N, C-alpha and C positions, 0 to 999 in steps of 0.2 A: 524522433519516434520511429519505430520499426513498423511495417505495415505486417498484418496478419493475413495469410491466404486462406480463404474459405470463410464462411462465417460460422462462428461458434457460439452457441448461447447455452441457456440452462433453464429449460422450464419443464415442468410437469406437475402433476398433482394428482389428486383423486377426484374421480367422479362421485358425487353424492348421488348414488342411485337409490330409488326406492325399491326396496327387497321384500317382497310380500312374506310375510308370516314368519322369516328368520332373518338375523343379521348375519351376513357373511364378512368374516375378517378379511381385510384388505391387506394385499401383500404390495409392497413397493421395493422394486430394485432398480439399479441403475450401474451405468458402465462409464467411467471418465478415463480420458486419455489427454495426456499433454505432452508436446515435444517444443523445446526451444533450441536444442544444440543439434544441427543437422551435419551429417557425414560427407554428403556429396556438393559439389560446386553448384552455384546457381540459386542456393536456398540461404539467405542471410540467417544467421543466428538471431534468436528473440531475447527478450529479457525477462518476460514474466509469465510466460504460458505455462511453465510447470508449475509455479506457485498458485497460479490462478486455478490450475487444474486440482491441486492439493485442497484449495480453500473451497472449492466447489465441492469436492468430496465430503468435506468436512460438514458443510452446511446441509447437504442432502442427509447425511447421516443423522445430523441433530433433528431432521425433520422425519425420521424413522425410516429412511431407505437403507436397503442393504446393498453395498457399493462394491463393485469391482473396480480396479483401476489398472492401467500401464501407463506410468509417467516417467518420463526422463529416458535414460539409455536403454530401459527395456522396450520402449516403444518403436522397434524396428517392425519392418514389414511381416515377417515371419511369427513373431510373438504377438503383434497387434490383431493380425487376423486369427491366429489360434485362440487367443482369449475372447476374442469377439464371438467366434464360433461357440465356444463354451457358454458365453453368457446367452447367445440366442437359443441354445439347445434347453437352458433353463426357463426360457419363457414360454416353452410348450405347456408347462404344467400350470400356467397361470389362469386365472378365472378373467372373466370379461371386466370385472369392475377394478383389477389390478392395474398396477401403473409401471410403465417401462420409460427410463430415460437414458439416453446415450448423450454424451457431452464430449465434444472434442476442442482442444485448444492447441493452435500451431498454424503452420502454413497450409494453404490450400490453393488450388487452381481450378479452371476450367479448360477441358481439353477436347479437342475434336475426336470423335470415335465413329467406327462404322457400325450401323444398326440395320437390319433387315425389316422392311415393313410387311404387313399382313400379305400383300400381294406377291411378295419374293423379291422387291425391288431393293437394293442396297442404298442407303442415304449416309451423309455425314451430318452429325449432330455435336453439339457442344453439350457436356455433361459436367458436373462437379465432383471434385475429388479431394480428400484429405491426404497430406503429405506425411508419412511415417519417417522415423529418424534417418533412415537409409534411402529415402526416396530420391529418384532422379526426375526431375521435373519434366524433362523429354519423354520419359518411358512411362505410359499408361501402366504397364505391369508391375511398377514399384509403387503404385498410388493405391489408395483405398477409395473405392467407388462408393457414392452416397446412394446413387441408385441402386447399386447391388445391395447395400445394407437396407434399403427401403423395401426391396423385395424379399429379403430374407425375413424381414419382421412381418411383412404381409403373408408370408408362407407359413410361418412357425409359431409367431406369438398367439397365446391364447387370449391375450388382453386386448381390449378395445381402446385402450389409451396407451399409445406408443409415440414416444416423441424424440426426436433428434435435434440437438442443439449445437452450433458450431460457430465459434469465434476465431475467424479466419478470413482471408480475402476470397474473392470470387472473380477475380480478373482473369483474362484468358491468357493461357501459356502459349498459345497457337496465334494470338493476335488475329483472329478470324473475323470478330465482330458478328459472326452467326449465332444462330440460336434459335430456341422454340419460345417456350413459356417463360417471359420475364427476361429474355435474353439467353436464357440455357433451357435445356431439355429435361425437366423432371418428369421422372415416371409418374402417371395419374395416381394420386393419393387417395385411398379409400378412406372410409369413414373412421378407421382406426389408427390413423397415421397423421403426424403433424411435423412439421421442419420450422425450425427457427433459426435463420441465418443472421450473422452479425451484420452482414453487408447484402445489398442488393446485386443481382447478377451485373457482372462487368465493374463492380466497384470494390474498394478495398477496405479492410478493418484495420484498425490502428491500436498499436499500444501508446500510453502516455507515461513519460517520465514524471510528469507532476502526479498523476495518481498511482503509479508505481503498479499498474495492472494494463490489461486490455481494457478500452474504454467500455467495450460491450459488456464483458465479465465483471468490470467495476460496479455498474450499475444493476447487473444481475445479481451480485451478492447483496448490495444494499438492499434490493427488493425481497430477497429470501430473509434477510435479516430483519425485516419489519416495515421497510418503506412503502411496500407495495400492499400492506395489509389492509383489509377492508374494516368496516365498523365493528364486525365481530371478532377482529383479530386473526382472520384467517387470509394467508396467501393462497389467491386462486392462480390458476395456470393463464386465465383470460386477464386478470388484474396485473400480474406479474409482467406478461408480454406487452401490455399497453404502457405500464410503467417505464421498462426498460426501453422500448422504443422512442416514447417521448422524452426521455432524459438523454439519451443517446444523440437524438436529432437536435434536442436544445442546446447540450453542451458541448458536442465535438467540434462545432465550428470555432469557438474560442479556444479549444485546447489543440486543434490542428492549425489555427491561424488561417482558415479558409472560408469562404463565403456560405451563406446558408444553403445555396444551390450544390456546394460540393461536400456538404457535410455527409459524415457516416450515417447511413440509413438503414437498420435493420429490416429483414424480410420474413414475415411470418406466413407459412404456407400450410394448407391443410383443411380439413373439414371436421375436426373434433368440435363437439358441442356440448353443451351442458356446463355444469358448473364443477370444474375440476380443482380440488383443494389440495393443496400441498401439505398444508398443516396448519397448527395454531403457533403464533410466535409468543404469545403471552407467557406460556411456559418457559421459554429460553430467555426471557429478559429478566435482567438484575433490577432491584428497585432503582438503581441510577439511570435506567432507561426511560423511566416516566417521571423524572424529578421535575417539580415546578421549578420557576425561574427563582431559585433561591440563591442567597449570597455565597453559600458553600455547602459541599457534600463530602462524603466519604465514600469510595468505593470497596468492593468485596476483598481487595487487597491492602485496605486500610491506606490508601492513597488520598490525601486531602486535596481539594479543589477549591479555589476562590473565583466568584463571578467577576470578570473584568468588565466594566461597563464600556458602551461604546463611545467614541470621542475622536477628536482631533488633536495632533501633536506636531511639533517640528522634530523630524527624525534627522539624526546627524549631529554633528558638532559645530558649535559656534566659534571654535578655534580651528585656525588654519594648522595645517600639519608642523609648520614652523614654529608656531607659538606653543603647540603640544611639546614639541622636543624641548624648546626653551625652558618650559615649566617642569618637565620630568625629562632630565637629560640622559637618562639609563639607557634609552633605547636609540632608535634611529628615526630621523624625520621620514623617511618612506615608508614606514610602518603605520603611518597615520592618515595615509592617502585614501580616498575613496568615502570620505564622511561627509560628503557635500549635504548642507541642511536643506531640507525640502519638507513641505506641508503632506501629511498622511492623514486620511480620513479612514478610521476603522468603523464601518457604519452597523456592525452588530455586535452583540456582547458576546464573550466566549469565556470558557473554563479555562484557568491555567493551573497547573500543578503547584500546590503552596511549597513542595520540597522536591529537590532533585530525585530522581529514581534511585532506590537504595540497592545495596548488594542483596538484602534478604527478598526484596521485591523481584529483582532481576533473577535471582537463583529460582523463584517458583516458575517464571518463564522457561528456564534452562530446563529444569526438571520435567515440567509437563510436556515439553517439545522435544525433549532430548536434544536441545539445540547446542550447537558448537559455535563458537564466535569465530571472526576471521583471524583473530590472534592465534587461535588453537587449531586451525586448520591448514593455514597458507604456509607453514613452515618457517615464518619470520617471527612470530611471537609479539607480544606487547613491549611496551617500555616500563622498566622498572628500576628500583634503585638499589644496588648491589651494596648491602651493608659491609661486606668485607673490604671493597676496594674504595667505597664512599663515592662511586660514580653511577650516573644514570645510562642505560644501556638497553637497546632493542635486542632480546634473544627469545628464544623459544619457551623458556621457563616463566616467562611473565605472561600474564593475562588478567582477565577480571578477577580470577581467583586467586592472584597473587601479583600484586604491583610491585613488591619488594619491601612493602611497609605494612603494619598491621590495620586491619579493618574489620569491623563487626558488621551485622547485619544492617545497622542504622547509618552507617556510612554511605556516601554517593557512590555508585559503582563506576569504575573508570575502566581504561583500555577497552572500550566498546566503540565500534566505528559507526558511521552514519547508517551503513547497512544493518549493523546490528540493532540499532535503536529502532529502525523502520520494523525490523521483524518483531520486536517486543510491542510496538504499536498494533500491529495486525493480530497478534495473538490476544492482547487485552481487548481488542475490539471484538473477537469472537466470544471471549469469556464473559464480557460484561453486557454484550448486545447493544454497544454504541460505538461509534467511529472515534476511538482515540488516535492521536497524530502527534507528530512534532509541531511545535508553533512556528509560524512563519516569523521571519526576521522581524517584520513590522509589530507583529503581536509580543515579540520578545522584549524589544526595546521600549514599547508602551508599557508593558508590565513591569519592566525594570524601573522606568522613570516614575511611575505612579504619580503623575501628575507634575512632576517636576521639569523644570527647563535647565538645570545645572548639569555639571558635570556628572555627578552621583545623584542619586535619590535623595541624599540629605543634605546637599550643598557642594561648594567647590574645593573642599579642604579634604586632600587625600589623606591626611593624617587620622582624619577621624574614621578611616574605613575598617580598623580594628574594632569599633564597637558595633559594626554592621556585619562585617563578613571576615572569614579566614583568607587573609592575603599574605604577601611575603612581607615579614615583620622581622623584630629584633630576634624572634625566636630562630627564625629561619637564618637569619644573618650569622648567629652564632654557630650553626651547623656548616652553612655554605656562604662563604664570605663574599662569593663571585655575584651573588644577585642583588640588583637594587632592592632596597627594602624601605618601608616607612620605619620611623624611629622607635615607635612605641610596640608593644607585644599583645598578640591575642592568645599567646598560650599554646597554639597548635603548630606542630612542625610540618605534618603532612594533611591528609584530609581530615575534617572534623565530622562529627555526626551532623546529619541533616537537621536544620532549624536549630542549632546550638547558637546562634547570634540573634539579633534582633531583626524583625521583618521591616519591609518598607510599608508605605501607606496603603498598599492595596493587600497587605496581610501575606506577601510572598518573601520567602527567604532564600538566602544565599546567591543573589542575583550578581553581585560584584565579586563574588569569591568562591571559595571552596574548590568547585570545579567548573570548568567552562562547559558549555551546553551546546550540543547540535540543535540546529534549526532546519526547517524542511526545504530552504530556499537552495538554489544553485547562486553561486556568486556571480555578480554583475555590478556595473556603475550605477549609481543612483540616478534618478531623473532630476531634472533641474526645476521642474514644476511640481504642482500639487497633484497627488494621486490619491485613489481610493482603494482600501483592500488589496494591497499589492501582494503578489506570491512570489516575485522575483522572475528571472528569465526562465523560459521554457526549457532551454538547454544550458549545458555548461560541463565543465570538467572538475570545477571545485564546489564543494558545498560549504555552507557557513556555520560557524559555531560562536557563540557569544558568551560574554561574561568573563571576568577574572577567575583567577584560580588560586590555589595555595602557595603558589610561587610567582604571582604576578604582582608587579609594581603598580602604582596608582595609574599609570599612563594605559595600561591594558585593562584597568578595571572600570574604565569609565563607561557610562551607558552607551555611548556612540561606538566604542571599539568594535572592529570587524575582523575576526579570525577567519581563516578559510583553509581547507585542505581537501585531499582526495576523499571520496566517499568510504574508502577502505582504511583511512587514518586512524590510528588510535594511540592513546597515550595515557600515562598516568595521571593526568591532570583534565582529561576529557571525559564527561559524561552526558546526561541529557535530563529533561524533564519533559512530561508531556502535556498536551492541551485537547480540548475537545470543544465543539460547537456547543452551545447552550440549546436545551430541548426546544423543538419547534422552529429552530432557527437553521436553516441550511447553510453549509460552508460554501 
């Protein structure tokens, strides 16, 4: 987990003020900045700061804010300061009841600076700064002063509701240990200013690979999307700040593997009072947001989901690698290692996609976000089948749009990386107002087994796979004789349409074949004892994908088999399906 320097948050809202005789329209404006790639030494690159800033921007826009932003390569010192100046000039025209939010995501530091007291004496104090893209940690002139920003808002803003939020660390670049209020000197805040830091003075703010966000911003986004809403479905500043602080303090110990005493702790400073309302969340929620705990539902993309009950099962294989190899000699014994059987408890029900994500569903995401997959932007392309040569190859012309064989909108999307799948889940979460995600490896196997303890959900006979899934069969053997196959035919050569075969007992299709599916976990060795709600290792280099595909023999179609590869990996036989926690049940 990378540390973020200086604390960045995201709060603000509207004060509901009693205005006699007339109602004054309220203006809400925000400025968002995010940096994760730094030019100078001494500042490590971050993983999620820019995407965090983009998502904060979108959430604020959905709540009625007009948002200016400087994100990524633009966020150098000159550009950041000039755009902030322009933004602050715009605050002059605001009324007292209007709202101003400034949000930063990136590195930050506390530095010793010289200040002159009223009596003329010069003292050395420690103050907080944000780091632009070209910042030099040791040079205060390359940093953005938070005190300076507070002073400008105090002097120029016509609003009485000005909030700065920072998701970054606040540890000292000078290692002085000196400081004033709360370990650092913050200019005195008037009643029109508030600061919400992701971390207390002298402490660090962190990113989480498990959450794919900065921890602070992750809960900030959840709060804005409705988790912090009150009984009237309003997200207030006070309610949001309270929600984020509690969630970060409660969950960061486990995410960071530290004690409660060393947990990340947000820091709210300022004198804003009243009921500051960001907006209503009901108007942004789809029907899926308020679902009862029903057995199934369909979302706005016509994606079907089945409720998977909580339960206990044996995860892994009852067969040793040698026994698997003896039964299915087409592969190698080493392929089947890491399937140690162990008891797993899934304590909460969850929803699993009935089908794999289709080409048509993925296209809606691509068009909405103008998204380019890794296969389309890194110069290497995806893997596809060359009809002319009869060979499979990775070249630039292959991607989810063209795997080298015909697909329509109802076929499962392929040539998508783990990173691409996660981007789809983030987009779908915003569209639907619920947190869609990749299933954990344990959730995936539990859903695949559907109550069975056999090699496949229907039993131990691999020849019966053709009735349930699109796998390596006689049809494939006629085209590619070098693949091990079952003897019967499922009539599909490459991918088949989602749901074209029989479902398992949970009503889920294509889990033993068609395409393999990304899970959320890093790859790691299984525990030998019982575990509850496992999410895999906290770090790693390889991500997991599960389930057989259209060119898999029975050994790779077993419920217990584990594939793994880099998060950027893509192939013409790898796709994904999505899951989500059931309403009212936190994940």
